[in-house]
N, C-alpha and C positions, 0 to 999 in steps of 0.2 A: 394199184395205180391211183395217185392222188388227183382228184378232180378239182379243177380251178372254178371257183364260183362265177356264175354269170354276172353281167353288169347289174341286172335287176336285183339279184341276191346280194351282191356286194354292197349296193347302195342301201338296201333294206337293213343289212347288218350294221352299217354305219349309223343309221337312224336309231337302231336298237341300242347301239353302244352309247349314243348321246343320252338316251333315256336312262340307262343304267348309271351313267356318270352323274346325272342330276340326282338320282336316288342316293348314290354314295355321297354326294355333296351335302344333301340333307342329313344323312346319317352322321357325317362328320360334325355338323352343327349341333346335333342332339347329344352325342356322347361326350362324356367327360366326368370330372369330379362332381359337378352340378348337373344332374340329369334334367333334360328338357323334353317336352313333348310337342306334338304338332300344334296343339293349341297355343303354346307359348310362342312358337315360331310365327304362327298366323297373326297373333296379337302384335308381335313386334314389327312384322312387315307392313301390316295395315296401319299401324301407328306411324311408321315412316312415310307412308303415303297420305297421311292425314285423314284416314277413314275410320279409325277406331274410337270408341268411347273411352273414358277414363277407366283405368284398371281399379279393381276392388282393393287389391293389396298393392299399394303404391311402392312400398319398400321392396317387395319381391320383383315388381315390374322393373324398378331401377337396377336391381342386381342382375336380372336376366339381360337387360339392355346392355349393361357394361360387359358381361361375359360374352354375349353374342357378337356385339359390334366392335368391341375393342380387342377381343382375343380369338374367338373361334372363326368368325367370318374372314378376317384377314389371313388367318392361318390356313383355312381351307382354300382360299384364293391363291395363296402362295404355293400350296401343294399342287394345285391344278397347273399353275404357270410352270413350275419346275418339272412336273410330269410331262407337260406339253414339250418343253425344251429337250428333255432326255429322250423321249420317244422319237421326236423328229431327228435328233442328232444321231441316234442309233441307226435309223434307216439311211441317213445320208452317209455315214461312215461305212456301212456295209455296202452301199451302192458304189462308193468311191473305190474301195478295195475289191469289190465284187467277191466278197468272202463273208460267210455268215458268222465268223468268229471275231470280226472286228467290232470294237466298242469304244466309245469316246475315252473312257478312263484308261483303256489299254494302249492307246496311241499317244498318250502323254499330255493331252489337252487339260485334263483335270489336274495333273501334277504341276504343269507349268502355271496354271491359274492359281493353284494353292500357294506356290512359292511366291508369286508376285503379290498375292493378297496379304500373306503373312508379312512379307517385307514392307508392304505399304502400311500395315498396322503398326509395325515397329517404328518406321520412319515418321509416321504422323504423330506418334507419341513423344518424339524428341523435340527439343526446342528449335533446332536448326530447320526442321521441316514442318513446323507447326502450321505454316501457310497451307499445307495440303488439306487441313481440316476445313478450309473454306469451301472446298468442293463437296463436303458432306458425304452422303452415301454414294454419290456418283463416282467418287474417286476409286473405290474398290472394284466395281465392275470394269472400269476402264483399265486399271492396272492388271486385273485378272485377264482381260482380253488380250493385252499385249503379251503377257507371259504364256497364255494358252496358245496364241498364234505362233510364237517362236518355237515352243515345244512341239506343236503339231507339224510345222514345216520341217523341223529337224528330224523327227521320226519318219515322216513321209520320204524325205530325201535319202536317208540311210537305208530304208526298207525297199526302195525302188530300184529296179533293174530295167533299163531301157524304157522307163516310164511306167512299168508295171510293178505293183507292190507285191513282193513275195511274202506269203503269210508267215513263214518261219522267221524271216528277218524282221517282219512287223512285230510279232509277239516278243522276240528277243530284245529288240530295240525298245519296245514299250516297257518291258520288264526292267530293263536297265535304267530308263528314264524315271520310272516310278520308284525304283530303289534309290536312285540319286536324290529324287525329290523327298523321299522319306527321311534320308539323312540330313538334308538341308532343313526340313521342317523340325526334326529332332534337335538340330543345333540351335535353331531359332528359339525353340521352347526352353532349352537349357539356359539361355541368356535372358529369358523373359522374367519379369517380376512375378512374385507369388500371386499377385492380384490378376495378372494377365494369363498365368499358366493354365488355370482351370478353364477359362474361356477359350483359349487356344485349342486345348485338347478336345473340349466339347464341340467346338466349331469344326475341327478336322474330321470328326465322325459323322457330321451331317445332322442337322436338326432344324425344326421349324419353331422351336420354343421362343425365339426372339421375333417372331412374325408380328408385324404391325402394318398399318395402312401405308405408311411412308415407304417401307421396303417393297410392298406390292406395287406401288406406283413407279418406283425406280426400276424394278425388274420388268414391268409390262412392255416398254418399248423394245427391250433386248430380246423378247420372245415374239412379240406381235409383228415387228418389222421383218425378221427372217421368215416367219410363217406366211406372211403375205407374199414375200418375194418368191417363195417356193412354188407358188401357183404357176409361174412362168417357166419352171424347170421340170415339170412333170414329164413332158415328152422326151427331153434329153435323158432324163434318168431312166425312163423305160428303154430307150435305145441303148443305153450303156449296159443293160443286162445282156445284150448279145455279144459284148466285147468291145474294147476300145477301137480296134481296127474297123469293125462293122459300123460302129456308131460314127466314126470319122467319115467313112464313105457315104453315110446317110445324112451328112451335113452338120454333125455336132462338133462344136469347137471344144475339143477335149481339154486343152490347157485352160481355157476360160472356165469350163465347167468345174474342173478340179479346184481352181482358185476360188470360185464362188462357194463351193461346198466347204472348203477349209475355213473361209471367212465366216460363213453362217454358223458352222459348228463351233468355232472358237468364240463367236459372239454370244451364242446361247449358253454354252457350257461354262464359259468364264464368268458370266454374270451370275449364274446359279451358284457356282462354287464360291465366289467371293461373298455372297450374301447368306447362303445356308450351309456351306461346307461341301464335302465330297460325298456324293451318293452314288455308289457303284452299281453296275450290272443291270440297271433298269434299261439302259440303251441297248443291252444285249438280249435280254429276255423278251421285251415287248415286241420288237419287230418280228420275231419268229412266231409268236402266238398270233399276231395280226395276219401274217402271211397265211396261216392255216385258216383264219377266220374270213378274210376277204380276198386272198390271192396276192400275186406279186405285182399287180398293176399299181404304180405309184399314185395314180389318181385316187385310189382308195386306201393304199398302204400308208401314205403320209398322214391323212386325217385320222385313220384308224389307230395308228401308233401314237399320235398325239393324245387321242381320247383315252386309249388304254393306259398310257403312261400316267396320265392324270388320275385315272381311277385307281391304278395300282398304288400310287403314293398316298391317295386319300385313305385307302384301306390300311396301308402300312402305318401311316400316322395315327389312325384310329387305334390300331393294335398297340402301338407304342404307348399311347395315352392310357389304355386300359390295363396294361400290365402293372401289377402292384409290386415294384421292385425297390421301393423306398425313394426312387427318383425316376424321372422319365428316361426311357431308353432312347438314345440317339437313333434316328431312322436309318442312318447309314449302316449300322450294325445289322439291322433286320434285313435290309436289301442284300447285304453281303452274304448272310446266312442262306438266303433263298437263291441268290444269283450264282454263287460259286459252284454248288452242285450242278446247276443247270449248265454252266459253262463247261464243266468236265464232261457232262453228257454230250454236249455238242462237239467237243473236241474229239472224243473217241467215236462219235457217230458220223462225223463229217466225211470219213473215208467212204461211206456208203452214199454220200450226197443226199443226206436225209432231208434237208430242208431247201437246198438250192438246186 
């Protein structure tokens, strides 16, 4: 019989997870083509605070400064933000459908966002729609949000019977939407120019290679605002675990809760997809691991999933940068290689109610 951690233990494990996340963040800053040590990091951070003396090797100091602040620091911050969004979205989608096999990319939000983003890329490159470039990087998250919202609402509508989402219809509808999206993306790639072709393919696999401070600042509100909003929905999400009828009789506005969850998931996932591409299965794997770690209470499950999602992407990004394959492996490939077997394990183990 699986024991649920007490409040004290769950809170302690959240604090421990934060400590491990900080360690992984530092590891992400140290690893790469140019290896850094803790002394280099200390010197750079103290210099930023105006507390350090002049470096003995000024050329090396400037090189490390460029690598750290222009490449690795924004890349690590981007991995944390995307991990936060994927972890939170996974919990929300599974709570919405009350099924452990639900995952954002399986219900069409990633596919819808990808189509809208690629369409935006093509339109913004044409002369007729050149005015879209005036929106800068903000245009792609907004376009992705609209596409992800439409796709998610469509899947949810088709998979629902009397307001309840049937897992079989959910998976089949999600597979159909993803297949349709793959065809649309392939068609867009075939009409793209040779210069855009490689960037389209690399983007569709998910990567942090293009990370910079501007992308981090654009993504920040799309993750921070939903994360803060979720503070007010912890109790309704916990009540939803007992079933929609029970939650309704306990005072939960089911329709409003579903609407809010769809909007928050679409907002977070679409922004991530539009800026870094499709990164699958993180929203599926992370919530299950966190439930084992801190229990099913959303008061701890939500922050725990956000933290573990960020840590998982930091590790995956570090591994992708360390692999010597001639070029950097897109992170979406690695997460799919890990997540797909995990999904099959859950699919065949769900009959025994392994995790829910």
